[in-house]
NUBA-17425 format. One record per residue (C-alpha): residue in three letters; residue number from 1; y, x, z. Coordinates in Angstrom, 1 decimal, decimal comma. Layout:
N
<doro = Ala loro = NUM v = Y u = X w = Z> $
...
***
This chain:
126
<doro = Met loro = 1 v = -152,2 u = 144,6 w = 23,3> $
<doro = Ile loro = 2 v = -150,4 u = 145,4 w = 19,9> $
<doro = Leu loro = 3 v = -153,4 u = 143,5 w = 18,2> $
<doro = Arg loro = 4 v = -152,4 u = 140,4 w = 20,5> $
<doro = Thr loro = 5 v = -148,8 u = 140,5 w = 19,8> $
<doro = Thr loro = 6 v = -149,3 u = 140,7 w = 16,3> $
<doro = Leu loro = 7 v = -151,6 u = 137,7 w = 16,0> $
<doro = Ile loro = 8 v = -148,9 u = 136,1 w = 18,1> $
<doro = Trp loro = 9 v = -146,1 u = 136,8 w = 16,0> $
<doro = His loro = 10 v = -148,2 u = 135,9 w = 13,0> $
<doro = Ala loro = 11 v = -149,1 u = 132,5 w = 14,3> $
<doro = Ile loro = 12 v = -145,4 u = 131,7 w = 15,4> $
<doro = Ser loro = 13 v = -144,4 u = 132,7 w = 11,9> $
<doro = Gln loro = 14 v = -146,9 u = 130,3 w = 10,3> $
<doro = Phe loro = 15 v = -145,6 u = 127,7 w = 12,7> $
<doro = Lys loro = 16 v = -142,2 u = 128,2 w = 11,7> $
<doro = Arg loro = 17 v = -143,0 u = 128,3 w = 8,0> $
<doro = Tyr loro = 18 v = -144,7 u = 124,9 w = 8,2> $
<doro = Leu loro = 19 v = -142,2 u = 123,6 w = 10,4> $
<doro = Leu loro = 20 v = -139,3 u = 124,4 w = 7,8> $
<doro = Arg loro = 21 v = -141,7 u = 123,3 w = 5,0> $
<doro = Tyr loro = 22 v = -142,1 u = 120,0 w = 6,8> $
<doro = Leu loro = 23 v = -138,6 u = 119,4 w = 7,9> $
<doro = Phe loro = 24 v = -137,3 u = 120,0 w = 4,1> $
<doro = Met loro = 25 v = -140,0 u = 117,3 w = 2,9> $
<doro = Gly loro = 26 v = -138,6 u = 115,1 w = 5,6> $
<doro = Tyr loro = 27 v = -135,0 u = 115,9 w = 4,3> $
<doro = Cys loro = 28 v = -135,7 u = 115,2 w = 0,7> $
<doro = Ile loro = 29 v = -137,3 u = 111,7 w = 1,5> $
<doro = Thr loro = 30 v = -134,3 u = 110,8 w = 3,1> $
<doro = Ala loro = 31 v = -131,9 u = 111,8 w = 1,0> $
<doro = Ile loro = 32 v = -133,9 u = 110,3 w = -2,0> $
<doro = Ser loro = 33 v = -134,3 u = 106,7 w = 0,0> $
<doro = Ala loro = 34 v = -130,5 u = 106,9 w = 1,2> $
<doro = Cys loro = 35 v = -129,9 u = 106,7 w = -2,6> $
<doro = Ala loro = 36 v = -131,9 u = 103,8 w = -3,4> $
<doro = Ala loro = 37 v = -128,9 u = 101,8 w = -3,6> $
<doro = Trp loro = 38 v = -128,0 u = 103,7 w = -6,8> $
<doro = Leu loro = 39 v = -131,3 u = 103,0 w = -8,6> $
<doro = Pro loro = 40 v = -131,5 u = 100,0 w = -11,2> $
<doro = Glu loro = 41 v = -133,2 u = 97,0 w = -9,8> $
<doro = Pro loro = 42 v = -136,8 u = 96,7 w = -11,5> $
<doro = His loro = 43 v = -136,9 u = 93,7 w = -14,3> $
<doro = Lys loro = 44 v = -138,1 u = 90,4 w = -12,5> $
<doro = Leu loro = 45 v = -139,9 u = 87,5 w = -14,9> $
<doro = Asp loro = 46 v = -139,2 u = 84,1 w = -14,4> $
<doro = Ile loro = 47 v = -142,0 u = 82,5 w = -12,2> $
<doro = Gln loro = 48 v = -143,0 u = 78,7 w = -13,1> $
<doro = Gln loro = 49 v = -145,7 u = 77,1 w = -10,9> $
<doro = Gly loro = 50 v = -147,0 u = 73,7 w = -10,8> $
<doro = Asn loro = 51 v = -146,5 u = 70,7 w = -13,1> $
<doro = Thr loro = 52 v = -143,8 u = 70,1 w = -15,3> $
<doro = Val loro = 53 v = -143,0 u = 66,4 w = -15,1> $
<doro = Lys loro = 54 v = -140,4 u = 65,1 w = -17,6> $
<doro = Leu loro = 55 v = -138,2 u = 62,3 w = -16,9> $
<doro = Glu loro = 56 v = -140,2 u = 60,3 w = -20,1> $
<doro = Gln loro = 57 v = -143,3 u = 61,0 w = -18,1> $
<doro = Leu loro = 58 v = -142,1 u = 59,3 w = -15,1> $
<doro = Glu loro = 59 v = -140,5 u = 56,6 w = -16,9> $
<doro = Gly loro = 60 v = -143,7 u = 55,9 w = -18,4> $
<doro = Ile loro = 61 v = -145,7 u = 55,2 w = -15,2> $
<doro = Gln loro = 62 v = -145,2 u = 51,9 w = -13,3> $
<doro = Ile loro = 63 v = -146,7 u = 50,4 w = -10,3> $
<doro = Gly loro = 64 v = -150,2 u = 48,6 w = -11,2> $
<doro = Met loro = 65 v = -151,6 u = 51,2 w = -13,6> $
<doro = Thr loro = 66 v = -155,0 u = 52,7 w = -12,8> $
<doro = Lys loro = 67 v = -155,6 u = 56,2 w = -12,0> $
<doro = Ser loro = 68 v = -156,9 u = 56,9 w = -15,5> $
<doro = Glu loro = 69 v = -153,7 u = 55,4 w = -17,2> $
<doro = Val loro = 70 v = -151,7 u = 57,4 w = -14,8> $
<doro = Arg loro = 71 v = -153,4 u = 60,4 w = -15,8> $
<doro = Lys loro = 72 v = -153,0 u = 60,0 w = -19,5> $
<doro = Val loro = 73 v = -149,4 u = 59,8 w = -18,9> $
<doro = Met loro = 74 v = -148,5 u = 62,3 w = -16,5> $
<doro = Gly loro = 75 v = -151,6 u = 64,9 w = -16,8> $
<doro = Ser loro = 76 v = -153,9 u = 66,2 w = -13,6> $
<doro = Pro loro = 77 v = -152,3 u = 66,3 w = -10,4> $
<doro = Met loro = 78 v = -151,0 u = 69,7 w = -8,9> $
<doro = Leu loro = 79 v = -152,7 u = 68,7 w = -5,9> $
<doro = Ser loro = 80 v = -155,3 u = 66,0 w = -5,3> $
<doro = Asp loro = 81 v = -156,4 u = 66,3 w = -1,6> $
<doro = Pro loro = 82 v = -159,9 u = 65,4 w = -1,1> $
<doro = Phe loro = 83 v = -159,4 u = 63,8 w = 2,3> $
<doro = His loro = 84 v = -156,6 u = 61,7 w = 0,9> $
<doro = Asn loro = 85 v = -157,6 u = 61,2 w = -2,6> $
<doro = Gln loro = 86 v = -155,6 u = 58,0 w = -3,0> $
<doro = Arg loro = 87 v = -152,4 u = 60,2 w = -3,0> $
<doro = Trp loro = 88 v = -151,2 u = 62,7 w = -6,0> $
<doro = Asp loro = 89 v = -148,8 u = 65,3 w = -5,5> $
<doro = Tyr loro = 90 v = -147,2 u = 66,6 w = -8,8> $
<doro = Ile loro = 91 v = -145,4 u = 69,8 w = -7,5> $
<doro = Tyr loro = 92 v = -143,0 u = 72,3 w = -9,5> $
<doro = Arg loro = 93 v = -141,6 u = 75,6 w = -8,5> $
<doro = Phe loro = 94 v = -139,1 u = 77,7 w = -10,7> $
<doro = Ile loro = 95 v = -138,2 u = 81,1 w = -9,2> $
<doro = Pro loro = 96 v = -135,9 u = 82,5 w = -11,9> $
<doro = Asn loro = 97 v = -135,2 u = 86,4 w = -12,5> $
<doro = Lys loro = 98 v = -131,6 u = 85,9 w = -10,7> $
<doro = Gly loro = 99 v = -130,4 u = 82,6 w = -9,6> $
<doro = Phe loro = 100 v = -131,7 u = 79,8 w = -6,9> $
<doro = Thr loro = 101 v = -135,1 u = 78,6 w = -6,9> $
<doro = Arg loro = 102 v = -135,9 u = 75,0 w = -8,0> $
<doro = Lys loro = 103 v = -138,4 u = 72,8 w = -6,4> $
<doro = Ser loro = 104 v = -139,4 u = 69,4 w = -7,5> $
<doro = Leu loro = 105 v = -142,0 u = 67,1 w = -5,9> $
<doro = Leu loro = 106 v = -143,2 u = 63,6 w = -7,2> $
<doro = Thr loro = 107 v = -146,0 u = 61,7 w = -5,1> $
<doro = Leu loro = 108 v = -147,9 u = 59,1 w = -6,1> $
<doro = Tyr loro = 109 v = -149,8 u = 56,6 w = -3,8> $
<doro = Phe loro = 110 v = -153,0 u = 54,6 w = -5,2> $
<doro = Glu loro = 111 v = -154,9 u = 51,7 w = -3,4> $
<doro = Asn loro = 112 v = -158,3 u = 51,0 w = -5,1> $
<doro = Asp loro = 113 v = -157,7 u = 53,2 w = -7,8> $
<doro = Val loro = 114 v = -154,1 u = 51,3 w = -8,5> $
<doro = Leu loro = 115 v = -150,8 u = 52,8 w = -8,3> $
<doro = Val loro = 116 v = -148,6 u = 51,1 w = -5,5> $
<doro = Lys loro = 117 v = -146,1 u = 53,3 w = -4,7> $
<doro = Ile loro = 118 v = -144,0 u = 56,2 w = -6,5> $
<doro = Asp loro = 119 v = -142,1 u = 58,5 w = -4,3> $
<doro = Asp loro = 120 v = -139,5 u = 60,3 w = -6,3> $
<doro = Ser loro = 121 v = -137,0 u = 61,0 w = -3,3> $
<doro = Glu loro = 122 v = -137,3 u = 65,0 w = -4,2> $
<doro = Tyr loro = 123 v = -138,0 u = 64,9 w = -7,8> $
<doro = Ile loro = 124 v = -135,9 u = 67,2 w = -9,9> $
<doro = Glu loro = 125 v = -136,3 u = 67,1 w = -13,4> $
<doro = Pro loro = 126 v = -137,3 u = 70,8 w = -14,7> $
***
């Protein structure tokens, strides 16, 4: 009987020890995460994606140019859909460290490998 009570008492004390240990670890994690607002922000890099189309390049193309002539002036498009190979999209996105994201889209339409339409409604010079 004494041995059984001793084993039960030992098991209860072990359980209390583990319970206190895990409660203390939970308290520490909660305290540290609550102080996250005090920590400095990590450095973020500026991210540039896509084609940077300068205004001189846009002014250098005109209706009636062939695909190869447009490619010499503008470079290869960011997106050339194989299902719509008569449309070229020049997409540019800039995500600064701080501030607002800038997006620019220039779409060129071809018929029989000749430029027929320039959609610069969403174009913003980078």
